[in-house]
C-alpha positions in Angstrom: 18.5 -9.5 30.6 17.5 -9.2 26.7 15.5 -6.3 25.5 12.7 -7.4 23.1 10.0 -5.5 21.4 6.7 -7.0 20.2 4.7 -4.9 17.8 0.9 -5.7 17.7 -0.5 -4.5 14.5 -4.1 -4.2 13.5 -5.0 -5.2 10.0 -6.0 -2.7 7.2 -9.2 -1.8 5.8 -11.6 -4.7 4.6 -13.7 -4.8 1.6 -17.1 -4.8 3.2 -19.7 -3.4 0.6 -22.6 -4.7 2.6 -21.7 -3.2 5.8 -22.0 -6.3 8.0 -20.2 -7.1 11.4 -17.9 -9.8 9.7 -16.1 -10.9 12.9 -14.8 -14.3 12.6 -16.7 -15.0 9.0 -14.3 -16.2 6.3 -13.7 -14.5 2.9 -13.3 -11.1 4.3 -10.1 -9.8 2.6 -8.5 -6.3 2.6 -9.8 -3.6 0.3 -7.3 -2.0 -2.3 -6.9 0.8 0.3 -6.3 -1.9 2.9 -3.4 -3.2 0.9 -1.9 0.0 0.6 -2.1 0.4 4.4 -0.4 -3.2 5.0 2.4 -1.8 2.8 2.7 1.4 4.7 2.8 -0.7 7.9 5.7 -2.7 6.5 7.4 0.5 5.5 7.1 1.7 9.0 8.9 -1.4 10.2 11.7 -1.4 7.5 14.5 -0.2 10.0 13.5 -2.6 12.7 15.1 -5.8 13.6 12.1 -8.0 13.0 12.8 -11.7 13.2 9.4 -13.2 13.9 6.0 -12.5 12.1 2.7 -14.0 13.3 -0.9 -13.3 12.5 -4.5 -14.3 13.3 -5.9 -16.9 10.9 -8.4 -14.7 9.4 -7.7 -13.5 5.8 -7.4 -9.8 6.5 -4.8 -10.3 9.1 -2.8 -12.9 7.0 -2.8 -10.3 4.1 -1.8 -7.5 6.4 1.2 -9.6 7.5 2.5 -10.7 4.2 4.4 -7.5 3.0 6.1 -7.5 6.5 7.1 -11.0 6.4 8.4 -10.6 2.6 10.3 -7.5 3.7 12.4 -9.4 6.1 12.4 -12.8 4.3 10.2 -14.5 6.9 7.3 -16.9 6.7 3.9 -15.7 8.2 3.0 -17.9 11.3 -0.6 -18.5 12.5 -1.8 -18.2 16.2 -5.3 -18.7 16.9 -4.9 -16.8 20.0 -4.7 -13.5 17.8 -8.2 -14.0 16.1 -11.1 -11.5 16.4 -13.3 -11.8 19.4 -16.6 -13.8 19.1 -19.8 -11.7 18.7 -23.4 -12.6 18.7 -24.2 -10.0 16.0 -21.6 -11.5 13.8 -23.1 -11.6 9.9 -25.5 -8.9 10.9 -25.7 -5.2 9.9 -25.1 -3.2 13.0 -24.2 0.5 12.7 -24.0 3.4 15.0 -27.5 4.9 15.2 -29.2 2.3 13.1 -31.5 1.3 16.0 -30.0 -2.0 16.6 -29.1 -1.5 20.3 -32.6 0.0 21.0 -34.5 -3.0 19.4 -36.2 -4.9 22.1 -35.3 -8.3 20.5 -31.5 -7.6 21.4 -32.0 -6.2 24.9 -31.3 -9.9 26.4 -28.1 -10.2 24.2 -27.1 -6.6 25.5 -27.9 -7.2 29.3 -24.3 -7.1 30.5 -21.9 -4.8 29.1 -19.2 -5.8 31.6 -18.5 -9.3 30.7 -20.0 -8.7 27.7 -23.1 -10.7 27.3 -23.1 -10.4 23.5 -19.6 -12.1 22.8 -16.4 -13.5 24.0 -15.5 -12.5 27.6 -13.1 -9.5 27.9 -10.9 -11.5 30.4 -10.7 -14.4 28.0 -9.6 -12.3 25.2 -7.0 -10.5 27.4 -5.7 -13.9 28.7 -5.3 -15.5 25.0 -3.7 -12.2 23.6 -1.3 -11.9 26.7 -0.2 -15.4 26.2 0.4 -14.8 22.3 2.3 -11.8 23.3 4.8 -13.5 25.6 5.2 -16.4 23.0 6.3 -13.8 20.5 8.7 -12.3 22.9 10.4 -15.6 23.6 10.3 -16.4 19.8 12.3 -13.1 19.2 14.4 -12.8 22.2 16.5 -9.9 22.1 15.0 -8.6 18.9 11.6 -7.7 17.3 8.4 -9.4 16.5 5.3 -8.5 14.9 1.9 -9.9 15.6 -1.3 -9.0 13.4 -4.5 -9.1 15.1 -7.8 -7.1 15.5 -9.1 -4.0 17.1 -11.0 -5.3 20.2 -8.3 -8.0 21.0 -5.5 -5.3 20.7 -7.1 -2.9 22.9 -8.3 -5.3 25.4 -4.7 -6.5 25.7 -3.4 -3.0 26.1 -5.9 -2.3 28.9 -5.1 -5.6 30.5 -1.3 -4.8 30.7 -2.1 -1.2 31.8 -4.1 -2.8 34.7 -7.3 -1.0 33.5 -10.8 -2.3 33.6 -11.5 -4.2 30.4 -15.0 -3.0 29.6 -14.8 0.3 27.9 -16.4 2.6 25.3 -15.4 1.3 21.8 -15.6 4.9 20.6 -12.5 5.6 22.6 -10.3 2.9 21.5 -6.9 4.2 20.4 -6.4 1.4 17.7 -6.7 2.7 14.2 -6.6 0.6 11.0 -3.0 -0.7 10.3 -1.9 0.9 13.6 1.1 -0.5 15.9 0.7 -0.9 19.6 4.3 -1.7 20.8 5.4 -3.5 23.7 8.9 -3.1 25.1 10.4 -5.8 27.2 13.3 -6.1 29.5 13.4 -9.8 30.1 10.0 -10.9 30.7 8.8 -7.7 32.1 6.9 -5.1 30.0 8.7 -1.6 30.7 6.8 0.4 28.0 4.1 0.6 25.6 4.2 2.8 22.4 1.5 3.7 19.8 2.0 4.7 16.2 0.0 5.1 12.9 2.2 4.3 9.9 -0.8 4.5 7.5 -2.5 7.5 8.9 -2.5 9.2 5.6 -4.3 6.4 4.1 -6.9 5.8 7.0 -7.8 9.4 6.6 -8.9 8.5 3.0 -11.2 5.5 4.4 -14.7 6.0 4.6 -15.1 3.0 7.1 -12.2 3.9 9.2 -14.3 5.0 12.3 -16.9 2.4 11.7 -15.2 -0.7 10.6 -17.2 -3.7 11.5 -15.8 -6.9 12.9 -12.4 -5.1 12.9 
C-alpha cells in the first residue's frame, strides 16, 4: 500500500484593525506579518515531495497557499469543504472578556455549546474536512499534499480522527497561525498525526496570535 502524507495548514495572520470576527466575510487578507508566515510555512515544506496544493476559497487561505504552490510549480486548487465554519457572531466585535458572552441578548444563541447553537455543527465540519482530507490523499497518492484551512475546521478534523468529542475549550486548541497538522496514511488508513509550527518565530511577534477572530 502507498504511504501518503497530507499537511493541513492554518493560514497566517490576517489584517483586522477593527478586531471583528470575520469568519467567512470576504476581503480579509493577510497582514504583512501573515505574508511572512506563509513564506515560512513554504520554507518548512521545501524538502517535502508536495504534488497537490488546495485551499479554502477565502482570501487569507489562498494567499497562504500561494508561496507553497509557487515553490513546487503547482496551481492552487480550491475546495469549499476547507472553508471557515459558519458563525452567528460573524461581523461582530467579540473578544475574550468584552462581555459578549454575558450579554442576555446573546444567551439564546449560546444555549448549546455541544452542537454548537451559534454556528455550524461540529459534526458537519468534521465530515466535510474528513472528506477533503481523503480527496487530497487520493490526489497525492504515494507523495504529499497541502491543504490550507482555518483553525476551528482543522482542530475539529484532528479531534474527529483521534476519536475525541468534538466540542472543546477553544483556548486549548493546538493550531497556531501558519501551523501544520500532518496526517500520515498507509493506504487509506491514517497511521499517525504530527504537528509543527514553522512560523513560530513570527507568531511570537503577532499581537493577535492568541485572539485571532474568524481564524
